[in-house]
C-alpha positions in Angstrom: 0.0 0.1 0.2 1.0 2.7 -0.8 1.3 6.3 1.9 2.3 9.4 1.3 2.3 12.8 2.9 3.1 16.7 1.9 4.0 16.7 5.0 6.7 14.7 7.0 5.9 10.9 7.6 3.8 10.4 10.5 1.5 7.7 12.4 -1.5 9.7 10.4 -0.8 8.2 7.4 -2.3 4.9 8.3 -5.1 6.0 7.2 -3.7 6.0 3.6 -3.6 9.3 2.5 -3.3 12.9 3.8 -2.8 15.6 1.6 -2.8 20.0 3.0 -2.6 22.2 0.8 -3.2 26.0 0.2 -4.1 25.4 -3.4 -7.7 27.4 -4.2 -10.3 25.3 -4.6 -13.2 24.6 -7.5 -16.3 22.6 -7.1 -15.5 19.6 -9.8 -17.9 17.6 -12.3 -21.0 15.7 -10.8 -24.4 14.7 -11.6 -27.3 12.9 -10.1 -29.4 10.5 -12.6 -30.2 8.1 -9.5 -31.7 9.3 -6.4 -30.1 7.1 -4.4 -26.6 7.1 -6.7 -26.7 3.5 -6.8 -25.5 2.0 -9.3 -22.7 4.8 -9.5 -23.4 7.0 -12.5 -20.6 8.6 -15.4 -20.5 11.6 -16.8 -21.9 14.3 -14.3 -22.6 17.9 -15.7 -20.6 20.8 -12.5 -22.2 21.1 -9.3 -21.8 24.1 -6.7 -22.4 24.0 -3.2 -25.0 26.9 -2.4 -25.7 28.3 1.3 -28.9 28.5 2.7 -31.3 28.4 5.5 -34.6 26.8 5.5 -36.0 27.7 8.9 -36.5 31.7 9.6 -39.4 33.2 11.7 -41.0 36.8 10.9 -44.0 39.3 12.6 -46.3 36.0 11.3 -45.0 33.6 14.3 -46.9 34.3 17.0 -43.5 33.8 19.8 -41.6 35.9 16.8 -44.1 39.1 17.4 -44.7 38.6 21.0 -41.1 38.9 21.6 -41.0 42.2 19.5 -40.7 41.8 16.1 -43.9 43.3 15.1 -43.2 44.8 11.9 -40.2 42.6 9.5 -42.3 40.8 6.9 -42.0 38.1 4.8 -40.5 40.4 2.4 -38.1 42.2 4.6 -36.5 38.4 5.6 -36.2 37.5 1.6 -34.7 41.3 1.4 -32.3 40.4 3.6 -31.2 37.2 3.1 -30.3 38.1 -0.9 -28.1 41.1 0.0 -30.8 44.2 1.2 -30.2 46.6 3.4 -33.3 46.9 6.1 -34.1 47.5 9.3 -34.2 45.7 12.2 -37.2 45.8 15.1 -34.5 47.5 17.0 -34.0 50.4 14.5 -30.4 49.2 13.4 -29.5 49.3 9.6 -28.2 45.9 8.5 -27.0 44.1 5.4 -25.2 40.9 5.3 -21.7 40.7 3.9 -22.1 37.5 1.9 -25.6 37.3 1.4 -27.4 33.8 0.9 -28.2 31.7 -1.7 -31.2 30.4 -0.6 -34.0 31.1 1.7 -36.9 29.8 2.7 -39.2 31.6 5.4 -41.0 29.5 7.7 -43.4 31.0 10.0 -46.1 29.0 12.4 -48.8 27.0 10.9 -50.9 27.8 13.7 -51.7 31.6 14.2 -49.9 32.4 11.3 -50.2 36.0 10.9 -53.2 36.5 13.5 -51.1 38.4 15.8 -49.8 41.2 13.0 -53.1 41.4 11.3 -54.8 42.4 15.3 -52.3 45.1 15.2 -53.5 46.1 12.5 -57.0 45.9 13.7 -58.0 43.4 10.2 -61.7 43.4 9.4 -60.4 40.1 8.1 -60.3 38.8 12.2 -63.7 40.8 13.6 -65.5 37.9 12.3 -63.6 34.8 14.5 -64.0 34.7 18.3 -60.7 34.5 18.8 -59.2 36.8 16.5 -61.3 39.8 18.1 -60.0 39.0 21.8 -57.0 39.5 20.5 -57.2 42.5 19.1 -58.1 43.9 22.0 -55.1 42.2 23.5 -53.0 43.7 21.1 -54.9 47.2 21.6 -53.5 46.8 25.5 -49.8 46.9 24.8 -50.0 43.4 26.6 -47.1 41.2 24.6 -46.6 38.9 27.3 -50.7 38.3 26.7 -50.2 37.1 23.3 -46.4 34.7 23.6 -48.3 33.3 27.2 -51.6 33.2 24.1 -49.2 31.6 21.7 -47.5 28.9 24.2 -50.8 27.8 25.1 -52.2 27.2 21.5 -48.6 25.0 20.7 -49.2 23.5 23.3 -51.9 21.6 23.5 -54.3 24.1 21.8 -57.9 22.3 20.8 -58.7 22.1 17.2 -61.3 25.1 18.2 -58.6 27.0 18.2 -58.3 26.3 14.4 -58.2 29.4 12.1 -60.9 29.9 9.6 -59.9 28.0 6.2 -61.2 31.6 4.7 -58.7 33.7 6.9 -55.8 31.1 6.8 -56.4 31.1 3.1 -55.6 34.5 2.0 -52.3 35.0 4.5 -51.2 31.4 2.5 -51.7 33.3 -0.2 -50.0 35.7 0.3 -47.1 34.3 1.7 -46.6 32.4 -1.4 -47.0 34.9 -3.6 -44.1 36.6 -2.3 -42.0 33.9 -2.3 -42.5 33.6 -5.9 -41.5 37.8 -6.2 -37.7 37.1 -4.5 -37.3 33.7 -6.4 -34.9 34.6 -9.1 -33.2 31.0 -11.0 -30.0 31.2 -11.3 -28.9 34.7 -9.3 -31.5 33.5 -5.4 -34.4 31.0 -4.7 -37.2 31.9 -2.5 -38.9 28.7 -0.8 -42.2 28.7 0.2 -42.6 27.0 3.9 -44.4 27.0 6.8 -43.7 25.3 10.6 -45.8 22.8 12.0 -45.5 22.6 15.5 -46.2 19.8 17.5 -45.6 19.5 20.7 -46.4 16.4 23.0 -46.8 17.5 26.5 -44.2 20.2 26.4 -42.1 17.9 24.1 -40.7 19.7 20.7 -42.1 17.5 17.4 -41.3 20.8 15.1 -40.9 19.9 11.4 -40.6 22.5 8.9 -42.8 21.9 5.5 -40.4 22.8 2.5 -42.1 23.2 -0.7 -40.2 22.7 -4.2 -43.4 24.8 -6.1 -45.1 27.9 -7.4 -47.6 29.8 -5.6 -49.9 28.6 -8.0 -49.2 24.9 -6.3 -48.7 26.1 -3.1 -51.8 27.1 -2.6 -53.6 24.1 -3.8 -53.8 22.9 -0.3 -54.2 25.2 2.9 -51.4 24.7 5.4 -51.5 21.9 8.3 -52.0 23.1 11.7 -50.1 21.1 14.6 -54.0 21.8 16.0 -55.6 19.1 13.8 -53.0 16.3 15.6 -49.5 16.6 17.3 -48.7 13.2 15.7 -46.0 13.2 12.5 -48.1 10.4 10.8 -50.4 13.2 10.4 -48.0 15.4 8.8 -47.1 12.9 6.4 -50.3 12.0 5.5 -50.6 15.7 4.5 -48.0 15.3 2.5 -48.3 12.5 0.1 -52.0 14.4 -0.3 -50.2 17.6 -1.4 -48.1 15.9 -3.9 -51.7 14.1 -5.1 -54.3 16.1 -5.4 -51.5 19.0 -6.7 -48.7 17.1 -8.8 -46.5 19.0 -6.5 -43.4 18.0 -4.0 -43.1 18.5 0.2 -40.6 17.5 2.0 -40.6 18.1 6.0 -37.6 18.5 7.9 -37.6 17.8 11.9 -35.4 20.0 13.9 -34.3 19.9 17.6 -34.5 16.5 18.8 -32.4 17.5 21.8 -35.4 19.6 22.9 -37.4 16.5 22.8 -37.1 14.5 25.7 -36.7 11.9 24.1 -39.4 12.1 21.7 -38.0 12.7 18.3 -36.4 9.5 17.2 -38.5 7.2 19.8 -39.0 3.5 18.8 -42.3 3.6 20.0 -45.2 5.4 17.3 -47.3 8.4 19.4 -50.1 5.9 19.1 -48.1 3.2 21.5 -46.8 1.3 19.1 -43.3 -0.3 18.5 -42.0 1.1 15.1 -43.0 -1.1 12.1 -41.6 -1.5 8.5 -44.4 1.0 6.9 -44.0 3.3 9.7 -40.2 3.1 8.4 -40.8 3.6 4.9 -42.7 6.8 4.9 -40.6 8.7 8.1 -37.4 8.0 5.5 -39.6 8.7 2.4 -41.0 12.4 4.2 -38.2 13.1 5.8 -35.1 12.9 4.2 -32.4 15.6 6.4 -32.7 17.0 9.9 -31.7 20.3 11.3 -29.4 19.1 13.5 -28.0 22.7 14.5 -29.7 25.6 15.1 -29.7 29.0 17.6 -31.5 26.4 20.0 -28.3 24.5 20.6 -26.4 21.1 18.8 -28.1 18.1 18.4 -25.4 15.9 17.0 -24.3 13.4 19.5 -24.1 13.9 24.0 -21.2 13.1 26.3 -23.5 11.0 27.4 -24.3 9.4 24.5 -20.9 9.3 23.2 -18.4 9.7 26.7 -14.9 8.7 24.5 -15.7 11.5 22.2 -14.1 15.0 23.1 -15.7 17.5 21.2 -19.3 16.0 22.2 -20.3 18.3 24.8 -20.7 21.4 22.1 -23.7 24.3 22.6 -25.4 22.2 25.1 -27.1 24.6 27.2 -31.0 24.0 26.6 -30.3 20.2 27.4 -31.6 20.5 31.1 -35.5 20.4 29.7 -37.9 20.5 26.9 -39.0 23.1 24.0 -41.9 24.5 26.3 -40.2 24.1 29.9 -42.7 22.3 31.1 -40.4 18.9 32.5 -36.9 18.5 33.3 -34.2 16.0 30.7 -33.9 12.3 32.4 -31.2 10.3 31.2 -33.0 7.8 29.3 -34.3 10.7 26.7 -30.6 11.4 25.3 -30.0 8.0 23.2 -33.4 9.3 21.5 -32.6 12.7 20.8 -30.0 13.2 19.1 -28.5 12.7 15.4 -25.4 10.2 15.8 -27.7 8.5 17.8 -30.7 7.9 16.1 -28.5 7.1 12.9 -27.8 4.1 15.2 -31.2 3.6 16.2 -31.8 3.3 12.2 -29.9 0.4 12.0 -30.7 -0.9 14.7 -34.3 -1.0 13.3 -33.5 -1.8 9.7 -32.0 -5.1 10.8 -35.6 -5.7 13.1 -38.3 -4.4 10.9 -36.5 -4.0 7.7 -36.2 -0.6 6.8 -34.3 2.5 8.6 -37.1 5.4 9.8 -33.7 7.8 10.2 -31.9 7.5 6.9 -31.7 11.2 7.1 -28.6 13.5 5.7 -28.1 16.9 7.9 -28.3 20.6 7.5 -28.3 23.6 9.8 -30.5 26.4 10.2 -30.7 29.5 12.7 -34.2 29.6 13.9 -33.9 33.1 13.8 -37.1 34.8 14.7 -36.3 38.5 13.9 -36.4 37.7 10.3 -32.8 38.3 9.9 -31.0 35.3 8.3 -27.6 35.8 10.1 -25.2 33.1 11.9 -21.6 35.1 12.6 -20.0 34.8 16.0 -18.3 37.9 15.9 -21.2 40.0 14.7 -24.0 38.2 16.2 -27.4 40.4 16.0 -29.6 37.9 17.8 -32.7 35.4 17.2 -35.1 37.4 18.6 -36.2 41.0 18.8 -35.1 40.7 22.6 -31.8 39.8 22.0 -30.3 42.0 18.9 -27.2 43.9 19.6 -27.8 45.8 22.8 -25.5 46.2 26.6 -26.6 42.8 29.3 -28.2 41.0 26.6 -26.3 38.1 27.6 -27.9 38.0 30.6 -31.4 39.0 30.0 -34.3 36.4 30.1 -35.9 36.0 27.0 -39.9 36.8 27.4 -39.2 34.6 30.4 -39.9 31.3 28.1 -36.4 30.9 26.4 -34.7 30.9 28.6 -31.0 32.9 28.9 -30.1 34.5 26.2 -26.6 33.3 26.1 -27.9 29.9 25.6 -28.6 31.1 22.0 -26.2 30.2 19.4 -25.4 32.1 16.3 -25.5 28.9 14.6 -26.6 27.8 11.4 -26.3 27.1 7.5 -27.6 24.4 5.1 -24.9 23.4 2.1 -26.3 21.8 -0.4 -24.5 20.4 -3.5 -26.4 21.4 -6.7 -26.3 21.6 -10.3 -27.9 25.2 -11.0 -29.4 27.7 -8.3 -33.3 27.0 -8.8 -35.6 25.8 -6.3 -35.7 23.0 -8.4 -32.2 21.6 -8.5 -32.2 22.0 -4.5 -35.1 20.3 -4.0 -33.9 17.6 -5.8 -30.1 17.5 -4.0 -32.2 17.8 -0.1 -34.0 15.2 -1.4 -31.5 13.1 -2.2 -29.1 14.0 1.3 -26.1 15.3 -0.7 -26.0 18.0 2.3 -24.4 19.3 5.2 -24.6 21.4 7.7 -22.8 23.9 9.6 -22.7 26.2 12.6 -22.4 29.6 10.6 -19.5 29.1 9.2 -18.9 28.4 5.1 -16.6 25.5 5.2 -16.3 23.6 1.6 -16.8 20.0 2.8 -16.7 16.6 -0.1 -17.3 13.4 0.9 -17.7 9.7 -1.5 -17.3 6.5 -0.5 -16.9 3.8 -2.5 -14.7 0.8 -3.3 -11.9 1.3 -6.1 -10.3 4.7 -5.0 -6.5 4.8 -4.9 -4.2 6.3 -3.2 -3.4 9.7 -5.2 -7.4 10.0 -6.9 -7.6 13.3 -3.9 -4.4 14.8 -5.3 -5.9 14.8 -8.5 -7.5 17.9 -10.0 -10.6 16.1 -11.1 -10.7 14.4 -7.8 -15.1 14.7 -7.5 -15.5 13.8 -11.1 -13.6 10.4 -9.5 -15.9 10.4 -6.4 -18.9 10.1 -8.5 -17.2 7.7 -11.1 -15.9 5.3 -9.1 -18.4 6.1 -6.1 -20.9 7.9 -3.9 -21.2 10.9 -2.4 -22.8 12.5 0.7 -26.7 10.6 1.5 -25.9 8.2 -0.8 -26.0 4.5 -0.5 -22.4 2.0 -0.7 -23.8 -1.0 -3.3 -21.7 -4.2 -3.2 -18.5 -4.2 -5.9 -18.7 -5.2 -9.4 -20.5 -9.1 -9.7 -17.1 -11.5 -9.3 -15.0 -8.6 -6.9 -13.9 -9.5 -3.8 -15.5 -7.5 -1.1 -12.8 -5.2 0.6 -13.0 -2.3 3.1 -14.3 0.6 2.0 -12.4 3.6 1.6 -13.6 7.2 1.1 -12.5 10.7 -0.3 -12.6 13.6 2.2 -12.1 17.2 1.4 -12.5 20.0 3.5 -11.3 23.9 2.6 -11.7 26.5 5.2 -14.5 29.5 5.2 -12.7 32.3 3.0 -13.5 34.8 5.8 -12.9 32.6 8.3 -10.6 30.5 10.9 -7.9 27.6 9.5 -9.1 24.4 10.4 -8.4 21.4 13.1 -8.8 18.1 11.7 -11.3 16.0 9.7 -13.2 13.2 11.6 -14.9 10.3 9.9 -17.5 9.0 12.9 -18.6 5.7 12.0 -21.8 3.6 12.9 -22.3 -0.2 13.1 -24.5 -2.6 13.8 -23.7 -6.0 14.8 -25.3 -9.0 17.0 -28.4 -6.6 17.6 -26.4 -3.9 19.2 -25.3 -0.7 17.9 -22.0 0.9 18.0 -19.5 4.2 17.4 -16.1 5.0 16.7 -14.4 8.5 15.5 -11.5 8.6 13.4 -9.0 11.1 12.9 -8.3 11.0 9.5 -6.7 14.5 8.6 -5.2 16.4 11.3 -3.3 20.1 10.6 0.1 21.2 11.7 2.0 18.3 11.9 0.4 16.8 13.9 0.5 12.7 14.8 -1.9 10.1 16.1 -0.2 8.5 19.2 0.2 4.7 18.5 -0.4 4.0 21.8 -3.9 5.9 22.5 -4.9 6.0 18.9 -5.6 10.1 20.3 -4.2 12.9 18.5 -3.2 15.8 20.0 -4.9 19.2 21.0 -4.5 21.9 18.2 -4.1 25.1 20.9 -5.7 27.8 21.1 -4.6 31.5 20.4 -7.6 33.3 21.1 -7.5 36.0 22.9 -10.4 37.1 25.0 -9.2 40.5 26.3 -9.6 41.5 22.5 -12.1 38.7 21.4 -9.4 38.2 18.7 -7.9 34.7 17.1 -5.2 34.5 14.9 -5.4 32.0 11.9 -1.3 31.3 12.8 -2.4 27.7 13.6 -4.8 25.1 11.7 -4.8 24.1 7.8 -6.5 25.9 5.0 -7.0 23.0 3.0 -7.5 19.4 4.8 -7.5 16.2 3.0 -7.5 12.4 2.7 -8.5 9.7 1.1 -9.3 6.7 4.6 -10.2 3.1 4.3 -12.4 1.5 7.3 -9.4 -0.6 9.3 -12.4 -2.8 10.8 -14.8 -3.8 8.7 -17.1 -6.6 8.9 -18.9 -6.9 5.6 -21.7 -8.5 7.7 -22.2 -5.6 9.7 -24.7 -2.9 8.6 -23.2 0.8 9.0 -23.1 4.4 8.4 -20.2 7.2 7.8 -20.1 10.8 8.0 -17.6 12.9 8.0 -17.0 16.2 11.0 -14.6 19.1 10.3 -13.6 21.2 13.1 -12.0 24.7 13.4 -9.8 26.4 15.6 -10.8 27.1 18.5 -12.5 31.5 18.1 -14.2 33.2 20.2 -17.8 33.0 20.7 -20.3 36.0 20.6 -20.5 36.4 24.4 -17.0 37.4 24.3 -17.2 39.6 21.4 -20.3 41.4 23.3 -18.2 41.7 26.3 -15.5 43.4 24.8 -17.7 46.0 22.4 -19.4 46.8 25.3 -17.1 46.6 28.3 -18.4 44.0 30.6 -17.1 41.9 33.2 -16.9 38.0 31.6 -19.9 36.1 34.2 -19.0 32.8 35.3 -20.1 29.7 33.5 -21.0 32.0 30.2 -18.9 30.2 27.0 -16.5 32.4 25.8 -14.9 30.3 23.1 -16.4 28.0 20.1 -15.3 25.6 18.2 -17.2 25.8 15.2 -17.7 23.0 12.4 -19.7 21.0 9.6 -21.4 17.2 9.6 -21.5 16.0 6.1 -24.7 13.7 5.4 -23.6 10.1 6.7 -22.6 7.5 3.5 -24.8 3.8 4.7 -23.9 0.5 3.8 -26.1 -2.6 4.3 -24.9 -6.0 4.1 -25.8 -7.9 0.7 -29.2 -9.6 1.2 
């Protein structure tokens, strides 16, 4: 086996090949002609990575309105995301340095637009008893009562709290038409979307419902509110009915499993029965991706679940309770809340019922309630209007409902590998899971798996084309080798390039999960390290990258870390009889968290217990292996 590197020889070379370079990266060729990339395809056109957010709330969302965002509309959200300047709820002029490529405005279906209409004393509300009462509440300036009203509806509102169809139809039509007005294929993609806000005893089961289609099709069916049913299976039936009746396409994106108190990936359905094959097929069909990182915490894994993972304790401030703050977290719940353990559970279900309900890709988004999609730690703009820049905001309690403001993170972004910036192309890429998540940084990440990659494939200028020709990309399935070929260990190509405006890279890891004898396991492999570090041959641990963070000035330098890390890695413990998944985690070097920037900018002392340093990251969608039958 050939082993070589541009760095001095090191133990990391045991992963077969590690390459570090300062070369500029450009997307290579690649095309999808089969939804799951099985078998591998040939002659692919160019693909590019597009950056966006599928989870933003405006003044049409009850909680956003109640917490100070009374005026920033759907139009403002699209204007801001596409690069225009807007004035925030706190009166500050804001503009993105780097506009997004796509955005989905996903206001809550429950009471969609009602509070904004009540503020305007709309005649459309006066025919609805609840609407008339809300007009009186707002006229009295009692936003706290509004927030309690919205919480009551989402925590277990009765069907009679549902909006009249005529009222909902008029608001939904305007939402969809606004998306169409801002949709500019090839330049900026505006998706129609809403949030289905289901909670059971305060446990989070929220989904973003994302539509591919134009307003004419999207308005063919009214949004489904969780007031009709908090059961995700009811939502899937709605999605199926939408596609059958309109000819359009739609999918659902779960988020904040970390606040579900064990419900998000539970083996028990809401009706009390165990997951069966039909449930598994439907869930995998309608929920191809999961939002794994956002403002209310990171849902990749947890130290309790991954005690050997030194990077598992990341943005955990919300893991004390559920989203409704109705009951504390118990350790048994964690297994059914986090993406990595859910992926493991998926393998277990696959072996048990013959289908994998948790075969999902990973994206990030903000869940911003300011109408503004922002992710910068060094210019953190807040996620609720009450938490927009100002002295002492890190110590604020947001409306007495969403905890300490410092719990909120700047995360995250959805990265999509697609042929063009259009609804059709982006939506198809999301469906096939050729996507990845970041905590807000714009790391470029490629990941391919196959059987025939060679040691020098990653150093070739057309390595991405090789990845598609010889294997499958993130989100795909490793198919059996060609007939007559011996089944050997799979090999993986991985390339990570730093955010050009961000921090250098610390390392690239491949996270493996597998199922054996009815049990599931996980292991993390460091496949590329910066700064010529080597893995200890005895402990198999990699030295920490160090830190250049200066908290007195809220600064760091890129004097450590790497601009680019690349590797070809072969699974050294592969067993052809074990189902498995593999995904990539990329870590940046440590940088100041937004709380540190606030402390310096506003000249305020650092408060004990408030985190000041962050190590931003990216998570690829997995690649799965299933033993031949």
